[in-house]
N, C-alpha and C positions, 0 to 999 in steps of 0.2 A: 607588452606582458611583464613586468619585474622577474628576478631568480625565483623570490619567495613566489610567487602569482603561478609561475611554472609549472614547481612541485608540488604547490596545491591543486594543480589543477590535475594534475595527475593519482594525485588521492582522490580526487572526486572519481576521476573513472575510474577506479580500482574499487572503488565502493559500491558503485552501480552494480558490479557483480553481483552482491548481497541483496538483491533485489528481492528474490522470491525465498529465502532462505534465512536472512538475519532477524526479522520478524518474531517477535514483537522487540528486540534489539533494535538501532538506528543502524543505516548501512555507516561503514566508518572506511577510510582507506588510510594508509602510511606509504610513508618513503623513508629511508636514513641515506641521506646523502653525503659523502667525504668527498674535500674536493672535487664538489662540482660537479661529481659521478654518482649516481644512483648506485647505494651497491647491498640494497635492500630495499624489499617491499612486501606488504599484503595488506590483507583487507579480511572485513569481520565474515566470514564465510557463513557461520549458523549459530542460531542461538544456544548459549550453552559451551559452546566452544571458543578457542582462542581468538582475541580481541585482535585489530589490526595492527597495533603497536608491535604485540606480542608475536604475530603472524613477520614481521617487516625485520626485527630484530633476529628472530630464529633464523631467517635466509641467510645475515650476514655470514659469509663465510670467515672471514677473519675479525674476531670478536673484539681484538684490539684496536681495530679503528674506530669502535665506538666512542672513543673517549676523546675524538677528534672528529665527531660528526655532529651533524644538524639532524633530527627526527621529524619530518611534515606530519601532520594528522589532522582529518578534515574536521576533524570533533576535537575536544578536551577530553584528556585522560582521565579516563574513571578514577578516581580517591578511596572507593567504599569495596567492599569484599561483596562479592554476589555469588553467581557461578563460576568465577576465577577470579585469581585475584586481582589488588587494584594495578593500573597499569602506570600511573605515577609511581610508584614503587619500583615496578622494575626498571623505569628511564632513571631513575636515582639511582640503584644500584649498578647497572651500567657504567654509570659516570658518562652519560652523552652532556654536553654541554648547553646545548642549544635547543629550544623546542619551538617550531612553528606551527601555530592552532590556526585553522579556519574560522571556526564558531564556539562560543560558548554552550556548553549542554544543559539545556534548559531542566531535566529532569533533576529534582529536590534534591534527592543522595547526592549529587557532582555539583552542578549552578556553581560553578567559582574555585570548590574546594581544589579540584585537580591541579589547575592552574598555582592557587595559592601555595599547595604543598611542592609544586615546582621550585615556585619562587623562594621558596624557605628554604631549600637546600641549594640555594646559591646558581640556579640553572636560569640563564637567560631563555625569558618565554616574552613571543611577538604573539598578541591576538590580533585577530580581525582580517585575514587576507583571503579576499576571496569569499567575503563574510554572505553575501545574498546566496550565492551559488552554494557555499557549504549550507545555509538553512536552507534552499529549496531540498537539496539532497536529501535530511531529513523531516518533510513535511510532516511526514504520516508518523512518524513519532513525535513529534511536537504536537501536534492534534490530538493524540490518541492522551499525551501526559500533561496538557495545559487546558482540553475542553471534556476530556473524562469522555471519546468517545472514539470510534474508530473513522480514520479520514475514508469518507463517503464521496464515488466514483459513479455518476451516472451513466449508463450507454444505453443508447437503443438504435433502430435503422428504421428509415421511414425513405417514404415514396416522394417524388418530386414534387406533390400536391400537397405534401404534410400529412401523410397518413402513414401509422406503424403496422395495419394489417385489416384486413376486408372485416365488415360487420359477419360475423359465424356463431353459431352456437356446435357447431362440429364442424368436419374437417382438419387440414392440416394449416398451418399459417402460411401467408404469403410469406416467399423467402426473396430477402432482396441483399442478402451478402452472395458474394462470389464463395466458391471454395479458397482461393486466400484472402478474402478479409475476412472470412467465418474463421481461419486459422488464427488472423492476427487477436480475433475477438479470444479463443481458446488461449492465448500466448497472455494475453491481459487478465484472464481468469486467475493464472498461476501467479500473477505479479499480488492479488489479494487474498485474503485471509478468508473472507465467508462472501459469499451470493444471493442476494436474496431476490425474490419475487412474489408475486400474488396470489391468490387462489383460482383466482382465474386465468391466469397465464399456466398456473400449472396444469388446471385441468383440460384447459383446450389445446396447450401444445405439448404438454407432455414431455418438458425438456429434462434431458439427466443431469444438466448445469456444472458438467464434470471438463475438464481441459484434455479431452482424447487427440485432440486433433494437435496437441501441442507438448515437447516432453516438460515435464515439472508435476507439481503436487495439485493436488485437486482441493478447490477451495470447501469451505466447510458450507454445506447448502442449507438453505432457511427459507421457509416457507411460512405467511399466514393463512391460517384455518381457523378461521373462530371457533365452527362450531364441530370439525372433525369430519367432514363431509367429503374431503377428497378420496378418491378409490384408491385402497390398499395397492393394486396392481401397478400404478403409476411409476414412472421411471427415479421419480424422487424415492421413493421406498425401496429402492434394490437392494441395500444396506452392503452398497460400493463404498459410499464413502459418509462421513457424519453427517446428518441431517437433522435440523433443529427447527420444531414445528411449533409456531407460536399461535395460542388458543386460548378462549375462555374457560376452558372445562379443565379441571385437575382431576387429571387422568394421569396414569401410568403408560407407556407406550409399551407396546409388546412386540415391536418392527425392529429388526436388527439395525445396530447404527445409527435409531431414532429415538430422538428426545423431544417431550413435549414440556414447554414452558407457559405457565397461567401467567395471560395479561387481563389488568381490567379495562375492559372495552368501553365501557364507561366514560372513559377518560382517555386522553388522547395517547395511542398508542407507540409511536415513533421514538419519543423519549424513554419509555418503560423498554424498547427493542434496545435502545443504543446502551442506556444501564449492563442490560444483561452483557451483550457483546463485551462491554467494558470490563464487567467483571469475568467474563471468559478469555479475555487479555486478545481479543480478535482485534489487529490494529487497523485495518482496512476492509472496507466493505463494497461492492460492487454491485449497483443494482441494474437488473434489466429488465425489470415489468411487473406488471403491462402499465397502459397508460396512464390508468389513476394514483397509482402505488408511485408512480414518478412523479407524478404531477402535484402529491401531496409532501416529496421530498422537497421542491422545490419552493413552495408556498410556504413551508417551513422555514425556508432557506435551511436547511439541512442538508448540504451538500459542498463538496470542495471544489472539484472537475466534472466535466461531462461531455462524452462524446459521443459524436449522431454520424454516424455512417447515410449517407447522402445516394439516394439509387435516382436514375433517370425513369423509371418506371410512375406512370401517371395511372392512380385506382379510382378518382373523381368522386370515390362516397369509401367511407368505413371509419376505423377507430382514429380519431385524430392525433395529432402524435403530442405530447408533452409542449408546453411553451414558457419560455422566459420572459422577465419584464426587459422591456427595449434597452434598460441603460447598462446592457452588459455585451463587453467586447467579446466577438466571436473571431478565431483563427480558422483559416480553412488551406486547408493543403489536400494534392491529390496523390494517391498509389495505390498501386496494383490494381488501377484501371480506376478508382472509387476515389468521390469525395468524401472527406472527413471534416469535420468540425469541431473546432476542441474550445471548449468555455471554462473559465476560471470563475470561481463566486468571488466576485471582486468587481463592484459595480463601478462605473467608468465616472 
C-alpha cells in the first residue's frame, strides 16, 4: 500500500461513520497530513452540516501548518453553494498546496468542477487513489443521482428447505431469526431511508418496521394497499414514524404521520414508487416482504443487493422464498450462529 493509499483508506474509514445520517449527501472522509503525520481529520456527519474537508481543517490545531500540508479526501471537493459553502474555496483560502482525491463526484453540480477549480488555483491535485473502494463507498449516492431511484436492498429470512413462512391466514409468522440476528436486521434498517412491505405482510405479520432494537433513526415506512383495506389498528399506523401508503384511491389520510400516494395500478407500480421516492429524496430502500413483492423486484431487475438469513429449520411446505436467476454469485458468511447469504445485482 502506498502512502497515498494509506491516507485515502483512513478517509474511507472515517466516511463510513456517516452511513446513517449523511443521506441524501454522500459519505465522505478527509484527513490533513503534515510531514507524514495526520494533524486533522473529519467526515460528513449529517446532511446540512459541515462537509468532511471543513471538519478536517477545523480539527487542525496549528493552522499555520496547512500551507505545508496535503489534504486527502475520499470524494472530489464540492465547488458549488448548497446548504454549505464550497469546500474547494476553503482549501484554496487556507493555502493547502496539495490535494489527493479518491474519486470524482458524479453529481452534476460537481462532476470535475471542484478538481478544475483547485488546479486553476495552482494546487497540485491527484485523482483516483483507491478509486473503486471510494466509488463503492458512495454507491447509494451514485445510484440515486444516476438512475433517479433509491439504492435497493432486498432482505428476508428462510428455512433450510426454502420457505419464508407457513401457509396461513392468521396467527403469527414463523420466526427464523434469533434475538441477535434480529438486532442485525434493525441495524440495517437504521442504514436505510425507507422500508417497504406489501399488503399481505402488513396484515398477517402486523410489523412495526422500526429500528427499536438498535440505536438510530427509523426508516420511513412504506406499504402497498391498493384499496385502502388495511385495518387502522395496525402497528404501521400508530403515528410513531412517518408512513406512506401507496393506493389507487385519491384520498387524503386522516391518520397521524401517514400520507396516501395515488398510483395507477393499470400500469407497473414499481417504477411509479421509485419515482415517488426519488422526489422525496429517499436515497435507500429496504424491501422486507412478502415473497410476491420481493420476487417482483427481482423479476424487474430492480435491486442492488440482497441479504438472506438461512435457518436450520425445515418447514416442508409453506410460502416459497423468492429466487434469483442462476447467473448470480452468492457470498456466504456465518456470524452470531447464523448463516447469511449476500448477493449483488451483478450477473456473473
